[in-house]
C-alpha positions in Angstrom: 132.6 141.3 120.5 133.7 144.9 120.5 137.3 145.7 119.8 137.6 149.3 120.8 137.7 150.7 124.3 134.9 153.2 123.4 132.7 150.4 122.0 133.2 148.3 125.2 132.3 151.4 127.3 129.3 152.0 125.2 128.1 148.4 125.7 128.4 148.9 129.5 126.6 152.3 129.4 123.8 150.9 127.3 123.2 148.0 129.6 123.1 150.4 132.6 120.6 152.7 130.8 118.5 149.7 129.7 118.2 148.5 133.3 117.3 152.0 134.6 114.7 152.4 131.8 113.2 149.0 132.6 113.0 149.8 136.3 111.3 153.2 135.7 108.8 151.8 133.2 108.0 148.9 135.5 107.5 151.1 138.5 105.2 153.4 136.5 103.1 150.4 135.4 102.9 149.2 139.0 101.6 152.7 140.1 99.1 152.7 137.2 97.7 149.3 138.4 97.6 150.6 142.0 95.6 153.7 140.8 93.2 151.5 138.8 92.5 149.4 141.9 91.8 152.5 144.1 88.2 153.1 145.1 88.8 156.2 147.2 88.5 159.4 145.1 90.8 161.5 147.3 93.5 158.9 147.3 93.1 158.5 143.5 93.6 162.2 143.0 96.9 162.1 144.9 98.1 159.0 143.1 97.1 160.4 139.7 99.4 163.4 140.2 102.3 161.1 140.9 101.5 158.8 138.0 101.0 161.7 135.6 104.4 163.0 136.6 106.0 159.6 136.1 104.5 159.2 132.7 105.7 162.7 131.7 109.3 161.8 132.8 109.2 158.6 130.8 108.0 160.4 127.7 110.6 163.2 128.1 113.4 160.6 128.3 112.0 158.7 125.2 111.4 155.5 127.3 107.8 155.7 126.0 106.3 157.7 123.2 104.8 161.1 124.1 101.4 160.1 122.6 101.4 156.9 124.6 102.0 158.9 127.8 99.3 161.3 126.8 96.8 158.5 126.1 97.5 156.8 129.4 97.1 160.1 131.3 93.9 160.9 129.6 92.4 157.5 130.4 93.5 157.7 134.0 92.1 161.2 134.4 88.8 160.0 133.0 88.9 157.1 135.6 89.7 159.5 138.5 87.0 162.0 137.5 84.5 159.1 137.4 85.4 158.1 140.9 84.9 161.7 142.1 81.5 161.9 140.5 80.3 158.6 142.0 
């Protein structure tokens, strides 16, 4: 176990950040699933804007890699444009 005050504080801070990161990542995954299940093109467009923003925030905070976020956004954009065309 940690011996210094600063090390103990760091452990507490890391745990709080870990939980926050897990929550944000899980919430984003849930929204991605919701978007994938959507059949309505207009609703999908609105949801895509929100999901893209969430992915950008995760990438900015290094919760996920920027290429991972880009890849997900690209695939979702392709999905949404496919709905609009159909």
